[in-house]
DOMAR-801142 format. One record per residue: y, z, x of N, C-alpha, C, O in turn. Coordinates in steps of 0.2 Angstrom, whole numbers, padded with zeros to 4 digits, always signed. Layout:
YZXYZXYZXYZX/...
END
This chain:
+0773+0494+0850+0779+0497+0847+0778+0504+0845+0782+0508+0846/+0771+0506+0843+0770+0513+0841+0770+0517+0847+0773+0523+0847/+0768+0515+0853+0768+0519+0859+0775+0520+0861+0777+0526+0864/+0780+0515+0860+0787+0517+0862+0790+0522+0857+0794+0526+0860/+0788+0522+0851+0791+0527+0846+0788+0534+0848+0792+0539+0848/+0782+0534+0850+0779+0540+0852+0782+0543+0858+0783+0549+0858/+0783+0539+0863+0786+0541+0869+0793+0543+0868+0796+0549+0870/+0797+0540+0863+0804+0542+0861+0804+0549+0858+0808+0553+0859/+0799+0550+0853+0798+0556+0850+0796+0562+0855+0799+0567+0854/+0792+0561+0860+0790+0566+0865+0796+0567+0869+0798+0573+0870/+0800+0562+0871+0807+0563+0875+0811+0568+0871+0815+0572+0874/+0812+0566+0864+0817+0571+0860+0814+0578+0860+0818+0582+0860/+0808+0579+0859+0805+0585+0859+0806+0589+0865+0807+0595+0865/+0805+0586+0871+0806+0589+0877+0813+0591+0878+0815+0596+0880/+0818+0586+0876+0825+0588+0877+0827+0594+0872+0831+0598+0874/+0824+0594+0866+0826+0600+0862+0823+0606+0865+0826+0611+0864/+0817+0606+0867+0814+0612+0870+0818+0614+0876+0819+0620+0877/+0820+0610+0881+0824+0612+0886+0831+0615+0884+0833+0620+0887/+0834+0612+0878+0840+0615+0876+0839+0622+0873+0843+0627+0874/+0833+0623+0870+0832+0630+0867+0830+0634+0873+0833+0640+0872/+0827+0632+0878+0826+0636+0884+0832+0638+0887+0833+0644+0890/+0837+0634+0888+0843+0635+0891+0847+0640+0887+0850+0645+0890/+0848+0639+0881+0851+0644+0876+0848+0651+0877+0851+0656+0877/+0841+0651+0877+0838+0657+0877+0839+0661+0884+0840+0667+0884/+0840+0657+0889+0841+0660+0896+0848+0663+0895+0849+0669+0898/+0853+0660+0892+0860+0663+0892+0860+0669+0887+0863+0674+0889/+0856+0669+0882+0856+0674+0877+0852+0680+0880+0854+0686+0878/+0848+0679+0885+0844+0685+0888+0849+0689+0892+0847+0695+0894/+0855+0686+0895+0859+0689+0899+0864+0694+0895+0865+0693+0889/+0866+0699+0898+0871+0704+0894+0877+0700+0892+0879+0695+0896/+0880+0701+0887+0886+0697+0884+0891+0696+0889+0894+0690+0889/+0893+0700+0894+0898+0699+0899+0896+0695+0904+0901+0692+0908/+0890+0693+0905+0888+0689+0911+0886+0682+0908+0884+0678+0913/+0887+0680+0902+0885+0674+0900+0890+0669+0902+0896+0670+0900/+0888+0664+0905+0893+0659+0908+0892+0652+0904+0897+0648+0904/+0887+0651+0901+0885+0645+0897+0884+0639+0901+0885+0633+0898/+0883+0640+0907+0881+0634+0912+0877+0637+0918+0878+0643+0919/+0873+0632+0920+0869+0635+0926+0863+0630+0926+0864+0624+0925/+0857+0632+0929+0852+0628+0930+0846+0631+0927+0844+0637+0927/+0842+0627+0923+0836+0630+0920+0830+0629+0925+0829+0624+0927/+0826+0634+0926+0821+0635+0930+0823+0633+0937+0819+0631+0942/+0830+0634+0939+0832+0633+0945+0833+0625+0947+0835+0624+0953/+0832+0621+0942+0832+0614+0944+0836+0610+0939+0840+0606+0941/+0835+0611+0932+0838+0606+0927+0845+0609+0925+0845+0615+0923/+0850+0606+0926+0857+0608+0925+0858+0608+0917+0856+0604+0914/+0862+0613+0915+0864+0613+0908+0872+0616+0908+0874+0620+0912/+0875+0614+0903+0882+0616+0902+0884+0616+0895+0884+0610+0892/+0886+0621+0892+0887+0622+0885+0895+0623+0884+0897+0625+0878/+0899+0623+0889+0906+0624+0888+0909+0618+0885+0907+0613+0886/+0915+0619+0882+0919+0613+0880+0920+0609+0885+0923+0611+0890/+0919+0602+0885+0921+0598+0890+0928+0597+0891+0932+0597+0887/+0930+0596+0898+0937+0594+0899+0937+0587+0902+0932+0584+0904/+0943+0584+0902+0944+0577+0905+0942+0577+0912+0939+0572+0915/+0944+0582+0916+0942+0583+0923+0935+0583+0924+0932+0579+0929/+0931+0587+0920+0924+0587+0921+0920+0581+0919+0915+0579+0922/+0923+0577+0914+0921+0571+0912+0921+0566+0917+0917+0562+0919/+0927+0566+0920+0928+0561+0926+0924+0562+0932+0921+0558+0934/+0923+0569+0933+0919+0570+0939+0912+0569+0938+0908+0567+0943/+0909+0569+0932+0902+0568+0930+0901+0560+0930+0896+0558+0932/+0906+0556+0927+0904+0549+0925+0908+0544+0930+0906+0538+0930/+0913+0546+0934+0916+0542+0938+0919+0546+0944+0925+0548+0944/+0915+0547+0949+0917+0551+0955+0916+0547+0961+0910+0548+0964/+0921+0544+0964+0920+0540+0971+0918+0545+0976+0915+0543+0981/+0920+0551+0976+0919+0556+0982+0912+0559+0982+0910+0562+0987/+0909+0558+0976+0902+0561+0976+0897+0556+0977+0896+0551+0974/+0893+0557+0983+0888+0552+0984+0882+0552+0980+0877+0548+0981/+0881+0556+0975+0875+0557+0971+0876+0552+0965+0881+0551+0962/+0870+0549+0963+0870+0544+0958+0869+0548+0951+0872+0546+0946/+0866+0554+0951+0865+0558+0945+0869+0565+0947+0868+0568+0952/+0873+0566+0942+0877+0573+0942+0875+0577+0936+0873+0574+0931/+0877+0583+0936+0876+0587+0930+0880+0585+0924+0885+0583+0925/+0876+0585+0918+0880+0583+0912+0886+0587+0910+0886+0593+0912/+0891+0585+0907+0896+0588+0905+0895+0593+0899+0898+0598+0898/+0891+0591+0894+0889+0595+0889+0881+0593+0887+0879+0588+0886/+0878+0599+0887+0870+0598+0886+0866+0600+0892+0868+0603+0896/+0860+0597+0892+0855+0598+0897+0853+0592+0900+0852+0587+0897/+0853+0592+0907+0851+0586+0910+0856+0583+0915+0861+0587+0917/+0856+0577+0916+0860+0574+0921+0864+0568+0918+0862+0565+0913/+0870+0566+0921+0874+0561+0919+0873+0556+0925+0871+0557+0930/+0875+0550+0924+0875+0544+0929+0882+0543+0931+0887+0542+0927/+0883+0544+0938+0890+0543+0941+0890+0535+0941+0888+0532+0946/+0894+0533+0937+0895+0525+0936+0898+0522+0942+0896+0516+0944/+0902+0526+0946+0905+0523+0952+0900+0522+0957+0899+0517+0960/+0895+0527+0958+0890+0526+0963+0885+0521+0961+0882+0517+0965/+0884+0520+0954+0879+0515+0951+0882+0508+0953+0879+0504+0955/+0889+0507+0952+0892+0501+0953+0892+0499+0961+0890+0494+0962/+0893+0504+0965+0893+0503+0972+0885+0501+0974+0885+0497+0979/+0881+0505+0972+0874+0503+0973+0872+0496+0971+0868+0493+0975/+0873+0494+0965+0872+0488+0963+0875+0482+0967+0872+0477+0968/+0882+0483+0969+0885+0479+0973+0882+0478+0979+0881+0472+0982/+0880+0483+0982+0876+0483+0989+0870+0479+0988+0868+0476+0993/+0866+0481+0983+0860+0477+0982+0861+0470+0981+0857+0465+0983/+0866+0468+0977+0868+0461+0976+0869+0457+0983+0867+0452+0984/+0874+0461+0987+0875+0458+0993+0869+0457+0998+0869+0452+1001/+0865+0462+0998+0859+0461+1002+0854+0456+0999+0851+0452+1004/+0854+0455+0993+0850+0449+0990+0853+0442+0991+0849+0437+0993/+0859+0442+0990+0863+0435+0990+0866+0434+0997+0868+0428+0998/+0866+0438+1002+0868+0437+1008+0876+0437+1009+0879+0433+1013/+0879+0441+1004+0886+0441+1004+0889+0439+0997+0885+0435+0994/+0895+0441+0996+0898+0439+0990+0903+0433+0991+0907+0433+0995/+0902+0427+0987+0906+0422+0988+0913+0423+0985+0914+0427+0981/+0918+0421+0989+0925+0422+0987+0927+0416+0983+0927+0410+0985/+0930+0418+0977+0933+0413+0973+0940+0413+0973+0944+0418+0973/+0943+0407+0974+0950+0406+0974+0952+0404+0967+0950+0400+0963/+0957+0408+0965+0961+0407+0959+0967+0403+0960+0971+0404+0963/+0967+0397+0956+0972+0393+0956+0977+0394+0950+0975+0396+0945/+0983+0394+0952+0988+0395+0946+0991+0389+0944+0992+0384+0948/+0992+0388+0937+0994+0382+0934+1002+0382+0934+1005+0377+0933/+1005+0388+0936+1012+0388+0936+1015+0386+0943+1011+0387+0948/+1020+0383+0943+1023+0381+0949+1025+0375+0950+1028+0373+0955/
END
């Protein structure tokens, strides 16, 4: 239990450090060039712009994006494309079970 708390504390500190680094990166730019989104160290995405519904949908439910992880809408790091996660889990289930059984729904009306 203590190791889990310690790991969680380290993860929070790393996240806070990345956020401070991203804000510092933007503040180092001239005022006219600040976009408040980009990549930290060329790898980790960050975005501090107000989120929009379109960006939320594109990050968390995007059938056209083959990536499982997408840039977060607000903050530092990645979001999970839930559509891709669903498709991946369905594919794994089908591979393990040899296909999905078809259930017939009977109606009581009629």
